[in-house]
mmCIF entry with sequence, helices, sheets and N, C-alpha, C, O atoms, coordinates in Angstrom:
data_MODEL
# 
_entry.id   MODEL 
# 
_entity.id                         1 
_entity.type                       polymer 
_entity.pdbx_number_of_molecules   1 
# 
_entity_poly.entity_id                      1 
_entity_poly.type                           'polypeptide(L)' 
_entity_poly.nstd_linkage                   no 
_entity_poly.nstd_monomer                   no 
_entity_poly.pdbx_seq_one_letter_code       
;(UNK)(UNK)(UNK)(UNK)(UNK)(UNK)(UNK)(UNK)(UNK)(UNK)(UNK)(UNK)(UNK)(UNK)(UNK)(UNK)
(UNK)(UNK)(UNK)(UNK)(UNK)(UNK)(UNK)(UNK)(UNK)(UNK)(UNK)(UNK)(UNK)(UNK)(UNK)(UNK)
(UNK)(UNK)(UNK)(UNK)(UNK)(UNK)(UNK)(UNK)(UNK)(UNK)(UNK)(UNK)(UNK)(UNK)(UNK)(UNK)
(UNK)(UNK)(UNK)(UNK)(UNK)
;
_entity_poly.pdbx_seq_one_letter_code_can   XXXXXXXXXXXXXXXXXXXXXXXXXXXXXXXXXXXXXXXXXXXXXXXXXXXXX 
_entity_poly.pdbx_strand_id                 A 
# 
loop_
_entity_poly_seq.entity_id 
_entity_poly_seq.num 
_entity_poly_seq.mon_id 
_entity_poly_seq.hetero 
1 1  UNK n 
1 2  UNK n 
1 3  UNK n 
1 4  UNK n 
1 5  UNK n 
1 6  UNK n 
1 7  UNK n 
1 8  UNK n 
1 9  UNK n 
1 10 UNK n 
1 11 UNK n 
1 12 UNK n 
1 13 UNK n 
1 14 UNK n 
1 15 UNK n 
1 16 UNK n 
1 17 UNK n 
1 18 UNK n 
1 19 UNK n 
1 20 UNK n 
1 21 UNK n 
1 22 UNK n 
1 23 UNK n 
1 24 UNK n 
1 25 UNK n 
1 26 UNK n 
1 27 UNK n 
1 28 UNK n 
1 29 UNK n 
1 30 UNK n 
1 31 UNK n 
1 32 UNK n 
1 33 UNK n 
1 34 UNK n 
1 35 UNK n 
1 36 UNK n 
1 37 UNK n 
1 38 UNK n 
1 39 UNK n 
1 40 UNK n 
1 41 UNK n 
1 42 UNK n 
1 43 UNK n 
1 44 UNK n 
1 45 UNK n 
1 46 UNK n 
1 47 UNK n 
1 48 UNK n 
1 49 UNK n 
1 50 UNK n 
1 51 UNK n 
1 52 UNK n 
1 53 UNK n 
# 
_struct_asym.id          A 
_struct_asym.entity_id   1 
# 
loop_
_struct_conf.conf_type_id 
_struct_conf.id 
_struct_conf.pdbx_PDB_helix_id 
_struct_conf.beg_label_comp_id 
_struct_conf.beg_label_asym_id 
_struct_conf.beg_label_seq_id 
_struct_conf.pdbx_beg_PDB_ins_code 
_struct_conf.end_label_comp_id 
_struct_conf.end_label_asym_id 
_struct_conf.end_label_seq_id 
_struct_conf.pdbx_end_PDB_ins_code 
_struct_conf.beg_auth_comp_id 
_struct_conf.beg_auth_asym_id 
_struct_conf.beg_auth_seq_id 
_struct_conf.end_auth_comp_id 
_struct_conf.end_auth_asym_id 
_struct_conf.end_auth_seq_id 
_struct_conf.pdbx_PDB_helix_class 
_struct_conf.details 
_struct_conf.pdbx_PDB_helix_length 
HELX_P HELX_P1 AA1 UNK A 2  ? UNK A 17 ? UNK A 2  UNK A 17 1 ? 16 
HELX_P HELX_P2 AA2 UNK A 22 ? UNK A 44 ? UNK A 22 UNK A 44 1 ? 23 
# 
_struct_conf_type.id          HELX_P 
_struct_conf_type.criteria    ? 
_struct_conf_type.reference   ? 
# 
loop_
_atom_site.group_PDB 
_atom_site.id 
_atom_site.type_symbol 
_atom_site.label_atom_id 
_atom_site.label_alt_id 
_atom_site.label_comp_id 
_atom_site.label_asym_id 
_atom_site.label_entity_id 
_atom_site.label_seq_id 
_atom_site.pdbx_PDB_ins_code 
_atom_site.Cartn_x 
_atom_site.Cartn_y 
_atom_site.Cartn_z 
_atom_site.occupancy 
_atom_site.B_iso_or_equiv 
_atom_site.pdbx_formal_charge 
_atom_site.auth_seq_id 
_atom_site.auth_comp_id 
_atom_site.auth_asym_id 
_atom_site.auth_atom_id 
_atom_site.pdbx_PDB_model_num 
ATOM 1   N N  . UNK A 1 1  ? 0.814  -1.170 -0.033  1.00 0.00 ? 1  UNK A N  1 
ATOM 2   C CA . UNK A 1 1  ? 0.006  0.040  0.012   1.00 0.00 ? 1  UNK A CA 1 
ATOM 3   C C  . UNK A 1 1  ? 0.852  1.289  -0.041  1.00 0.00 ? 1  UNK A C  1 
ATOM 4   O O  . UNK A 1 1  ? 0.608  2.210  -0.820  1.00 0.00 ? 1  UNK A O  1 
ATOM 5   N N  . UNK A 1 2  ? 1.893  1.288  0.846   1.00 0.00 ? 2  UNK A N  1 
ATOM 6   C CA . UNK A 1 2  ? 2.791  2.457  0.897   1.00 0.00 ? 2  UNK A CA 1 
ATOM 7   C C  . UNK A 1 2  ? 3.575  2.617  -0.352  1.00 0.00 ? 2  UNK A C  1 
ATOM 8   O O  . UNK A 1 2  ? 3.880  3.752  -0.719  1.00 0.00 ? 2  UNK A O  1 
ATOM 9   N N  . UNK A 1 3  ? 3.942  1.521  -1.070  1.00 0.00 ? 3  UNK A N  1 
ATOM 10  C CA . UNK A 1 3  ? 4.625  1.591  -2.293  1.00 0.00 ? 3  UNK A CA 1 
ATOM 11  C C  . UNK A 1 3  ? 3.732  2.239  -3.339  1.00 0.00 ? 3  UNK A C  1 
ATOM 12  O O  . UNK A 1 3  ? 4.214  3.007  -4.172  1.00 0.00 ? 3  UNK A O  1 
ATOM 13  N N  . UNK A 1 4  ? 2.441  1.941  -3.309  1.00 0.00 ? 4  UNK A N  1 
ATOM 14  C CA . UNK A 1 4  ? 1.530  2.534  -4.289  1.00 0.00 ? 4  UNK A CA 1 
ATOM 15  C C  . UNK A 1 4  ? 1.359  4.064  -3.962  1.00 0.00 ? 4  UNK A C  1 
ATOM 16  O O  . UNK A 1 4  ? 1.282  4.901  -4.862  1.00 0.00 ? 4  UNK A O  1 
ATOM 17  N N  . UNK A 1 5  ? 1.306  4.376  -2.659  1.00 0.00 ? 5  UNK A N  1 
ATOM 18  C CA . UNK A 1 5  ? 1.240  5.807  -2.380  1.00 0.00 ? 5  UNK A CA 1 
ATOM 19  C C  . UNK A 1 5  ? 2.490  6.576  -2.869  1.00 0.00 ? 5  UNK A C  1 
ATOM 20  O O  . UNK A 1 5  ? 2.377  7.662  -3.439  1.00 0.00 ? 5  UNK A O  1 
ATOM 21  N N  . UNK A 1 6  ? 3.671  5.996  -2.637  1.00 0.00 ? 6  UNK A N  1 
ATOM 22  C CA . UNK A 1 6  ? 4.823  6.557  -3.078  1.00 0.00 ? 6  UNK A CA 1 
ATOM 23  C C  . UNK A 1 6  ? 4.822  6.830  -4.577  1.00 0.00 ? 6  UNK A C  1 
ATOM 24  O O  . UNK A 1 6  ? 5.205  7.905  -5.040  1.00 0.00 ? 6  UNK A O  1 
ATOM 25  N N  . UNK A 1 7  ? 4.366  5.790  -5.337  1.00 0.00 ? 7  UNK A N  1 
ATOM 26  C CA . UNK A 1 7  ? 4.310  5.944  -6.774  1.00 0.00 ? 7  UNK A CA 1 
ATOM 27  C C  . UNK A 1 7  ? 3.329  7.042  -7.171  1.00 0.00 ? 7  UNK A C  1 
ATOM 28  O O  . UNK A 1 7  ? 3.595  7.817  -8.089  1.00 0.00 ? 7  UNK A O  1 
ATOM 29  N N  . UNK A 1 8  ? 2.220  7.103  -6.494  1.00 0.00 ? 8  UNK A N  1 
ATOM 30  C CA . UNK A 1 8  ? 1.228  8.177  -6.762  1.00 0.00 ? 8  UNK A CA 1 
ATOM 31  C C  . UNK A 1 8  ? 1.760  9.555  -6.439  1.00 0.00 ? 8  UNK A C  1 
ATOM 32  O O  . UNK A 1 8  ? 1.481  10.508 -7.167  1.00 0.00 ? 8  UNK A O  1 
ATOM 33  N N  . UNK A 1 9  ? 2.467  9.675  -5.441  1.00 0.00 ? 9  UNK A N  1 
ATOM 34  C CA . UNK A 1 9  ? 3.069  10.980 -5.046  1.00 0.00 ? 9  UNK A CA 1 
ATOM 35  C C  . UNK A 1 9  ? 4.067  11.392 -6.152  1.00 0.00 ? 9  UNK A C  1 
ATOM 36  O O  . UNK A 1 9  ? 4.070  12.546 -6.579  1.00 0.00 ? 9  UNK A O  1 
ATOM 37  N N  . UNK A 1 10 ? 4.879  10.489 -6.596  1.00 0.00 ? 10 UNK A N  1 
ATOM 38  C CA . UNK A 1 10 ? 5.888  10.746 -7.541  1.00 0.00 ? 10 UNK A CA 1 
ATOM 39  C C  . UNK A 1 10 ? 5.183  11.128 -8.899  1.00 0.00 ? 10 UNK A C  1 
ATOM 40  O O  . UNK A 1 10 ? 5.666  12.031 -9.582  1.00 0.00 ? 10 UNK A O  1 
ATOM 41  N N  . UNK A 1 11 ? 4.028  10.445 -9.310  1.00 0.00 ? 11 UNK A N  1 
ATOM 42  C CA . UNK A 1 11 ? 3.359  10.748 -10.463 1.00 0.00 ? 11 UNK A CA 1 
ATOM 43  C C  . UNK A 1 11 ? 2.704  12.140 -10.417 1.00 0.00 ? 11 UNK A C  1 
ATOM 44  O O  . UNK A 1 11 ? 2.635  12.868 -11.408 1.00 0.00 ? 11 UNK A O  1 
ATOM 45  N N  . UNK A 1 12 ? 2.236  12.454 -9.225  1.00 0.00 ? 12 UNK A N  1 
ATOM 46  C CA . UNK A 1 12 ? 1.706  13.788 -9.005  1.00 0.00 ? 12 UNK A CA 1 
ATOM 47  C C  . UNK A 1 12 ? 2.698  14.864 -9.216  1.00 0.00 ? 12 UNK A C  1 
ATOM 48  O O  . UNK A 1 12 ? 2.433  15.885 -9.850  1.00 0.00 ? 12 UNK A O  1 
ATOM 49  N N  . UNK A 1 13 ? 3.900  14.607 -8.648  1.00 0.00 ? 13 UNK A N  1 
ATOM 50  C CA . UNK A 1 13 ? 4.985  15.602 -8.809  1.00 0.00 ? 13 UNK A CA 1 
ATOM 51  C C  . UNK A 1 13 ? 5.395  15.728 -10.270 1.00 0.00 ? 13 UNK A C  1 
ATOM 52  O O  . UNK A 1 13 ? 5.607  16.831 -10.774 1.00 0.00 ? 13 UNK A O  1 
ATOM 53  N N  . UNK A 1 14 ? 5.501  14.612 -10.930 1.00 0.00 ? 14 UNK A N  1 
ATOM 54  C CA . UNK A 1 14 ? 5.790  14.680 -12.440 1.00 0.00 ? 14 UNK A CA 1 
ATOM 55  C C  . UNK A 1 14 ? 4.791  15.389 -13.176 1.00 0.00 ? 14 UNK A C  1 
ATOM 56  O O  . UNK A 1 14 ? 5.159  16.103 -14.110 1.00 0.00 ? 14 UNK A O  1 
ATOM 57  N N  . UNK A 1 15 ? 3.454  15.285 -12.858 1.00 0.00 ? 15 UNK A N  1 
ATOM 58  C CA . UNK A 1 15 ? 2.482  15.993 -13.449 1.00 0.00 ? 15 UNK A CA 1 
ATOM 59  C C  . UNK A 1 15 ? 2.605  17.491 -13.304 1.00 0.00 ? 15 UNK A C  1 
ATOM 60  O O  . UNK A 1 15 ? 2.380  18.254 -14.243 1.00 0.00 ? 15 UNK A O  1 
ATOM 61  N N  . UNK A 1 16 ? 2.970  17.892 -12.098 1.00 0.00 ? 16 UNK A N  1 
ATOM 62  C CA . UNK A 1 16 ? 3.170  19.321 -11.801 1.00 0.00 ? 16 UNK A CA 1 
ATOM 63  C C  . UNK A 1 16 ? 4.358  19.901 -12.536 1.00 0.00 ? 16 UNK A C  1 
ATOM 64  O O  . UNK A 1 16 ? 4.258  20.992 -13.096 1.00 0.00 ? 16 UNK A O  1 
ATOM 65  N N  . UNK A 1 17 ? 5.511  19.180 -12.549 1.00 0.00 ? 17 UNK A N  1 
ATOM 66  C CA . UNK A 1 17 ? 6.733  19.631 -13.258 1.00 0.00 ? 17 UNK A CA 1 
ATOM 67  C C  . UNK A 1 17 ? 6.575  19.643 -14.711 1.00 0.00 ? 17 UNK A C  1 
ATOM 68  O O  . UNK A 1 17 ? 7.169  20.506 -15.357 1.00 0.00 ? 17 UNK A O  1 
ATOM 69  N N  . UNK A 1 18 ? 5.801  18.737 -15.321 1.00 0.00 ? 18 UNK A N  1 
ATOM 70  C CA . UNK A 1 18 ? 5.720  18.646 -16.743 1.00 0.00 ? 18 UNK A CA 1 
ATOM 71  C C  . UNK A 1 18 ? 4.459  19.454 -17.324 1.00 0.00 ? 18 UNK A C  1 
ATOM 72  O O  . UNK A 1 18 ? 4.150  19.375 -18.513 1.00 0.00 ? 18 UNK A O  1 
ATOM 73  N N  . UNK A 1 19 ? 3.796  20.190 -16.453 1.00 0.00 ? 19 UNK A N  1 
ATOM 74  C CA . UNK A 1 19 ? 2.716  21.058 -16.927 1.00 0.00 ? 19 UNK A CA 1 
ATOM 75  C C  . UNK A 1 19 ? 1.598  20.235 -17.543 1.00 0.00 ? 19 UNK A C  1 
ATOM 76  O O  . UNK A 1 19 ? 1.131  20.604 -18.620 1.00 0.00 ? 19 UNK A O  1 
ATOM 77  N N  . UNK A 1 20 ? 1.131  19.142 -16.935 1.00 0.00 ? 20 UNK A N  1 
ATOM 78  C CA . UNK A 1 20 ? -0.063 18.459 -17.380 1.00 0.00 ? 20 UNK A CA 1 
ATOM 79  C C  . UNK A 1 20 ? -1.265 19.316 -17.198 1.00 0.00 ? 20 UNK A C  1 
ATOM 80  O O  . UNK A 1 20 ? -1.230 20.266 -16.416 1.00 0.00 ? 20 UNK A O  1 
ATOM 81  N N  . UNK A 1 21 ? -2.359 19.012 -17.908 1.00 0.00 ? 21 UNK A N  1 
ATOM 82  C CA . UNK A 1 21 ? -3.548 19.805 -17.704 1.00 0.00 ? 21 UNK A CA 1 
ATOM 83  C C  . UNK A 1 21 ? -3.920 19.892 -16.225 1.00 0.00 ? 21 UNK A C  1 
ATOM 84  O O  . UNK A 1 21 ? -3.878 18.900 -15.496 1.00 0.00 ? 21 UNK A O  1 
ATOM 85  N N  . UNK A 1 22 ? -4.281 21.086 -15.808 1.00 0.00 ? 22 UNK A N  1 
ATOM 86  C CA . UNK A 1 22 ? -4.548 21.347 -14.360 1.00 0.00 ? 22 UNK A CA 1 
ATOM 87  C C  . UNK A 1 22 ? -5.642 20.439 -13.837 1.00 0.00 ? 22 UNK A C  1 
ATOM 88  O O  . UNK A 1 22 ? -5.465 19.937 -12.727 1.00 0.00 ? 22 UNK A O  1 
ATOM 89  N N  . UNK A 1 23 ? -6.769 20.166 -14.519 1.00 0.00 ? 23 UNK A N  1 
ATOM 90  C CA . UNK A 1 23 ? -7.800 19.238 -13.762 1.00 0.00 ? 23 UNK A CA 1 
ATOM 91  C C  . UNK A 1 23 ? -7.268 17.896 -13.592 1.00 0.00 ? 23 UNK A C  1 
ATOM 92  O O  . UNK A 1 23 ? -7.626 17.241 -12.613 1.00 0.00 ? 23 UNK A O  1 
ATOM 93  N N  . UNK A 1 24 ? -6.419 17.396 -14.472 1.00 0.00 ? 24 UNK A N  1 
ATOM 94  C CA . UNK A 1 24 ? -5.896 16.053 -14.277 1.00 0.00 ? 24 UNK A CA 1 
ATOM 95  C C  . UNK A 1 24 ? -4.993 15.978 -13.134 1.00 0.00 ? 24 UNK A C  1 
ATOM 96  O O  . UNK A 1 24 ? -5.052 15.026 -12.356 1.00 0.00 ? 24 UNK A O  1 
ATOM 97  N N  . UNK A 1 25 ? -4.111 16.991 -12.984 1.00 0.00 ? 25 UNK A N  1 
ATOM 98  C CA . UNK A 1 25 ? -3.177 17.037 -11.921 1.00 0.00 ? 25 UNK A CA 1 
ATOM 99  C C  . UNK A 1 25 ? -3.843 17.127 -10.551 1.00 0.00 ? 25 UNK A C  1 
ATOM 100 O O  . UNK A 1 25 ? -3.468 16.468 -9.581  1.00 0.00 ? 25 UNK A O  1 
ATOM 101 N N  . UNK A 1 26 ? -4.898 18.022 -10.543 1.00 0.00 ? 26 UNK A N  1 
ATOM 102 C CA . UNK A 1 26 ? -5.707 18.177 -9.328  1.00 0.00 ? 26 UNK A CA 1 
ATOM 103 C C  . UNK A 1 26 ? -6.458 16.982 -8.864  1.00 0.00 ? 26 UNK A C  1 
ATOM 104 O O  . UNK A 1 26 ? -6.572 16.738 -7.663  1.00 0.00 ? 26 UNK A O  1 
ATOM 105 N N  . UNK A 1 27 ? -6.974 16.228 -9.797  1.00 0.00 ? 27 UNK A N  1 
ATOM 106 C CA . UNK A 1 27 ? -7.722 14.983 -9.518  1.00 0.00 ? 27 UNK A CA 1 
ATOM 107 C C  . UNK A 1 27 ? -6.650 13.944 -8.985  1.00 0.00 ? 27 UNK A C  1 
ATOM 108 O O  . UNK A 1 27 ? -6.902 13.241 -8.005  1.00 0.00 ? 27 UNK A O  1 
ATOM 109 N N  . UNK A 1 28 ? -5.502 13.875 -9.632  1.00 0.00 ? 28 UNK A N  1 
ATOM 110 C CA . UNK A 1 28 ? -4.469 12.908 -9.198  1.00 0.00 ? 28 UNK A CA 1 
ATOM 111 C C  . UNK A 1 28 ? -4.033 13.221 -7.822  1.00 0.00 ? 28 UNK A C  1 
ATOM 112 O O  . UNK A 1 28 ? -3.954 12.317 -6.990  1.00 0.00 ? 28 UNK A O  1 
ATOM 113 N N  . UNK A 1 29 ? -3.735 14.484 -7.522  1.00 0.00 ? 29 UNK A N  1 
ATOM 114 C CA . UNK A 1 29 ? -3.244 14.886 -6.262  1.00 0.00 ? 29 UNK A CA 1 
ATOM 115 C C  . UNK A 1 29 ? -4.299 14.698 -5.118  1.00 0.00 ? 29 UNK A C  1 
ATOM 116 O O  . UNK A 1 29 ? -3.971 14.261 -4.015  1.00 0.00 ? 29 UNK A O  1 
ATOM 117 N N  . UNK A 1 30 ? -5.551 15.041 -5.433  1.00 0.00 ? 30 UNK A N  1 
ATOM 118 C CA . UNK A 1 30 ? -6.544 14.920 -4.451  1.00 0.00 ? 30 UNK A CA 1 
ATOM 119 C C  . UNK A 1 30 ? -6.934 13.422 -4.131  1.00 0.00 ? 30 UNK A C  1 
ATOM 120 O O  . UNK A 1 30 ? -7.355 13.061 -3.032  1.00 0.00 ? 30 UNK A O  1 
ATOM 121 N N  . UNK A 1 31 ? -6.748 12.603 -5.202  1.00 0.00 ? 31 UNK A N  1 
ATOM 122 C CA . UNK A 1 31 ? -6.914 11.134 -4.974  1.00 0.00 ? 31 UNK A CA 1 
ATOM 123 C C  . UNK A 1 31 ? -5.789 10.609 -4.150  1.00 0.00 ? 31 UNK A C  1 
ATOM 124 O O  . UNK A 1 31 ? -6.018 9.799  -3.252  1.00 0.00 ? 31 UNK A O  1 
ATOM 125 N N  . UNK A 1 32 ? -4.619 11.020 -4.405  1.00 0.00 ? 32 UNK A N  1 
ATOM 126 C CA . UNK A 1 32 ? -3.375 10.591 -3.656  1.00 0.00 ? 32 UNK A CA 1 
ATOM 127 C C  . UNK A 1 32 ? -3.562 10.994 -2.155  1.00 0.00 ? 32 UNK A C  1 
ATOM 128 O O  . UNK A 1 32 ? -3.260 10.202 -1.262  1.00 0.00 ? 32 UNK A O  1 
ATOM 129 N N  . UNK A 1 33 ? -4.048 12.194 -1.901  1.00 0.00 ? 33 UNK A N  1 
ATOM 130 C CA . UNK A 1 33 ? -4.286 12.628 -0.520  1.00 0.00 ? 33 UNK A CA 1 
ATOM 131 C C  . UNK A 1 33 ? -5.314 11.845 0.154   1.00 0.00 ? 33 UNK A C  1 
ATOM 132 O O  . UNK A 1 33 ? -5.171 11.479 1.321   1.00 0.00 ? 33 UNK A O  1 
ATOM 133 N N  . UNK A 1 34 ? -6.403 11.560 -0.580  1.00 0.00 ? 34 UNK A N  1 
ATOM 134 C CA . UNK A 1 34 ? -7.423 10.700 0.049   1.00 0.00 ? 34 UNK A CA 1 
ATOM 135 C C  . UNK A 1 34 ? -6.975 9.320  0.391   1.00 0.00 ? 34 UNK A C  1 
ATOM 136 O O  . UNK A 1 34 ? -7.305 8.793  1.454   1.00 0.00 ? 34 UNK A O  1 
ATOM 137 N N  . UNK A 1 35 ? -6.203 8.709  -0.527  1.00 0.00 ? 35 UNK A N  1 
ATOM 138 C CA . UNK A 1 35 ? -5.641 7.385  -0.242  1.00 0.00 ? 35 UNK A CA 1 
ATOM 139 C C  . UNK A 1 35 ? -4.602 7.400  0.887   1.00 0.00 ? 35 UNK A C  1 
ATOM 140 O O  . UNK A 1 35 ? -4.472 6.411  1.609   1.00 0.00 ? 35 UNK A O  1 
ATOM 141 N N  . UNK A 1 36 ? -3.862 8.501  1.052   1.00 0.00 ? 36 UNK A N  1 
ATOM 142 C CA . UNK A 1 36 ? -2.916 8.603  2.067   1.00 0.00 ? 36 UNK A CA 1 
ATOM 143 C C  . UNK A 1 36 ? -3.663 8.700  3.471   1.00 0.00 ? 36 UNK A C  1 
ATOM 144 O O  . UNK A 1 36 ? -3.238 8.113  4.466   1.00 0.00 ? 36 UNK A O  1 
ATOM 145 N N  . UNK A 1 37 ? -4.679 9.398  3.471   1.00 0.00 ? 37 UNK A N  1 
ATOM 146 C CA . UNK A 1 37 ? -5.515 9.506  4.676   1.00 0.00 ? 37 UNK A CA 1 
ATOM 147 C C  . UNK A 1 37 ? -6.076 8.161  5.057   1.00 0.00 ? 37 UNK A C  1 
ATOM 148 O O  . UNK A 1 37 ? -5.989 7.758  6.217   1.00 0.00 ? 37 UNK A O  1 
ATOM 149 N N  . UNK A 1 38 ? -6.654 7.454  4.094   1.00 0.00 ? 38 UNK A N  1 
ATOM 150 C CA . UNK A 1 38 ? -7.168 6.076  4.354   1.00 0.00 ? 38 UNK A CA 1 
ATOM 151 C C  . UNK A 1 38 ? -6.015 5.075  4.808   1.00 0.00 ? 38 UNK A C  1 
ATOM 152 O O  . UNK A 1 38 ? -6.245 4.192  5.633   1.00 0.00 ? 38 UNK A O  1 
ATOM 153 N N  . UNK A 1 39 ? -4.870 5.242  4.276   1.00 0.00 ? 39 UNK A N  1 
ATOM 154 C CA . UNK A 1 39 ? -3.755 4.346  4.620   1.00 0.00 ? 39 UNK A CA 1 
ATOM 155 C C  . UNK A 1 39 ? -3.313 4.519  6.079   1.00 0.00 ? 39 UNK A C  1 
ATOM 156 O O  . UNK A 1 39 ? -3.012 3.566  6.797   1.00 0.00 ? 39 UNK A O  1 
ATOM 157 N N  . UNK A 1 40 ? -3.295 5.829  6.474   1.00 0.00 ? 40 UNK A N  1 
ATOM 158 C CA . UNK A 1 40 ? -2.742 6.080  7.848   1.00 0.00 ? 40 UNK A CA 1 
ATOM 159 C C  . UNK A 1 40 ? -3.862 6.141  8.857   1.00 0.00 ? 40 UNK A C  1 
ATOM 160 O O  . UNK A 1 40 ? -3.518 6.263  10.032  1.00 0.00 ? 40 UNK A O  1 
ATOM 161 N N  . UNK A 1 41 ? -5.145 6.075  8.580   1.00 0.00 ? 41 UNK A N  1 
ATOM 162 C CA . UNK A 1 41 ? -6.203 6.142  9.509   1.00 0.00 ? 41 UNK A CA 1 
ATOM 163 C C  . UNK A 1 41 ? -6.182 5.058  10.470  1.00 0.00 ? 41 UNK A C  1 
ATOM 164 O O  . UNK A 1 41 ? -6.443 5.313  11.646  1.00 0.00 ? 41 UNK A O  1 
ATOM 165 N N  . UNK A 1 42 ? -5.878 3.784  10.078  1.00 0.00 ? 42 UNK A N  1 
ATOM 166 C CA . UNK A 1 42 ? -5.850 2.729  11.140  1.00 0.00 ? 42 UNK A CA 1 
ATOM 167 C C  . UNK A 1 42 ? -4.835 2.900  12.188  1.00 0.00 ? 42 UNK A C  1 
ATOM 168 O O  . UNK A 1 42 ? -5.008 2.381  13.291  1.00 0.00 ? 42 UNK A O  1 
ATOM 169 N N  . UNK A 1 43 ? -3.679 3.666  11.890  1.00 0.00 ? 43 UNK A N  1 
ATOM 170 C CA . UNK A 1 43 ? -2.682 3.962  12.842  1.00 0.00 ? 43 UNK A CA 1 
ATOM 171 C C  . UNK A 1 43 ? -3.019 4.907  13.892  1.00 0.00 ? 43 UNK A C  1 
ATOM 172 O O  . UNK A 1 43 ? -2.427 4.910  14.971  1.00 0.00 ? 43 UNK A O  1 
ATOM 173 N N  . UNK A 1 44 ? -4.036 5.775  13.575  1.00 0.00 ? 44 UNK A N  1 
ATOM 174 C CA . UNK A 1 44 ? -4.418 6.892  14.383  1.00 0.00 ? 44 UNK A CA 1 
ATOM 175 C C  . UNK A 1 44 ? -5.698 6.593  15.221  1.00 0.00 ? 44 UNK A C  1 
ATOM 176 O O  . UNK A 1 44 ? -5.823 7.039  16.362  1.00 0.00 ? 44 UNK A O  1 
ATOM 177 N N  . UNK A 1 45 ? -6.644 5.826  14.616  1.00 0.00 ? 45 UNK A N  1 
ATOM 178 C CA . UNK A 1 45 ? -7.852 5.541  15.334  1.00 0.00 ? 45 UNK A CA 1 
ATOM 179 C C  . UNK A 1 45 ? -7.669 4.527  16.368  1.00 0.00 ? 45 UNK A C  1 
ATOM 180 O O  . UNK A 1 45 ? -6.967 3.545  16.127  1.00 0.00 ? 45 UNK A O  1 
ATOM 181 N N  . UNK A 1 46 ? -8.223 4.676  17.464  1.00 0.00 ? 46 UNK A N  1 
ATOM 182 C CA . UNK A 1 46 ? -8.046 3.838  18.565  1.00 0.00 ? 46 UNK A CA 1 
ATOM 183 C C  . UNK A 1 46 ? -6.806 3.884  19.426  1.00 0.00 ? 46 UNK A C  1 
ATOM 184 O O  . UNK A 1 46 ? -6.557 3.042  20.289  1.00 0.00 ? 46 UNK A O  1 
ATOM 185 N N  . UNK A 1 47 ? -6.039 4.928  19.134  1.00 0.00 ? 47 UNK A N  1 
ATOM 186 C CA . UNK A 1 47 ? -4.829 5.127  19.829  1.00 0.00 ? 47 UNK A CA 1 
ATOM 187 C C  . UNK A 1 47 ? -4.994 6.310  20.825  1.00 0.00 ? 47 UNK A C  1 
ATOM 188 O O  . UNK A 1 47 ? -5.422 7.404  20.459  1.00 0.00 ? 47 UNK A O  1 
ATOM 189 N N  . UNK A 1 48 ? -4.658 6.052  22.010  1.00 0.00 ? 48 UNK A N  1 
ATOM 190 C CA . UNK A 1 48 ? -4.710 7.169  23.002  1.00 0.00 ? 48 UNK A CA 1 
ATOM 191 C C  . UNK A 1 48 ? -3.359 7.935  22.982  1.00 0.00 ? 48 UNK A C  1 
ATOM 192 O O  . UNK A 1 48 ? -2.295 7.323  23.082  1.00 0.00 ? 48 UNK A O  1 
ATOM 193 N N  . UNK A 1 49 ? -3.415 9.201  22.860  1.00 0.00 ? 49 UNK A N  1 
ATOM 194 C CA . UNK A 1 49 ? -2.179 9.966  22.796  1.00 0.00 ? 49 UNK A CA 1 
ATOM 195 C C  . UNK A 1 49 ? -1.620 10.377 24.074  1.00 0.00 ? 49 UNK A C  1 
ATOM 196 O O  . UNK A 1 49 ? -0.528 10.944 24.120  1.00 0.00 ? 49 UNK A O  1 
ATOM 197 N N  . UNK A 1 50 ? -2.332 10.114 25.152  1.00 0.00 ? 50 UNK A N  1 
ATOM 198 C CA . UNK A 1 50 ? -1.819 10.416 26.462  1.00 0.00 ? 50 UNK A CA 1 
ATOM 199 C C  . UNK A 1 50 ? -1.549 11.864 26.725  1.00 0.00 ? 50 UNK A C  1 
ATOM 200 O O  . UNK A 1 50 ? -0.536 12.247 27.310  1.00 0.00 ? 50 UNK A O  1 
ATOM 201 N N  . UNK A 1 51 ? -2.504 12.670 26.268  1.00 0.00 ? 51 UNK A N  1 
ATOM 202 C CA . UNK A 1 51 ? -2.418 14.142 26.470  1.00 0.00 ? 51 UNK A CA 1 
ATOM 203 C C  . UNK A 1 51 ? -3.148 14.422 27.751  1.00 0.00 ? 51 UNK A C  1 
ATOM 204 O O  . UNK A 1 51 ? -4.366 14.261 27.825  1.00 0.00 ? 51 UNK A O  1 
ATOM 205 N N  . UNK A 1 52 ? -2.381 14.862 28.817  1.00 0.00 ? 52 UNK A N  1 
ATOM 206 C CA . UNK A 1 52 ? -2.970 15.219 30.058  1.00 0.00 ? 52 UNK A CA 1 
ATOM 207 C C  . UNK A 1 52 ? -2.935 16.724 30.263  1.00 0.00 ? 52 UNK A C  1 
ATOM 208 O O  . UNK A 1 52 ? -1.953 17.410 29.978  1.00 0.00 ? 52 UNK A O  1 
ATOM 209 N N  . UNK A 1 53 ? -4.008 17.173 30.750  1.00 0.00 ? 53 UNK A N  1 
ATOM 210 C CA . UNK A 1 53 ? -4.136 18.634 30.992  1.00 0.00 ? 53 UNK A CA 1 
ATOM 211 C C  . UNK A 1 53 ? -3.928 18.945 32.431  1.00 0.00 ? 53 UNK A C  1 
ATOM 212 O O  . UNK A 1 53 ? -3.995 20.109 32.827  1.00 0.00 ? 53 UNK A O  1 
# 
C-alpha cells in the first residue's frame, strides 16, 4: 500500500513539473491525498495519545 502511495506521489510531482492539464493534476493529487488519509487512518484511530491537561 505504501509503495503505491509513493508511486502516486511521484506521479503527481511529475504532472506538476511537466505542466499536465490542471484538472488532471488536481484529480491525481486529491486522490493521492485521500488514499494517504485512508492508509494512515488505522494507525491513528483507537490510539490514546496520552495528552494530560
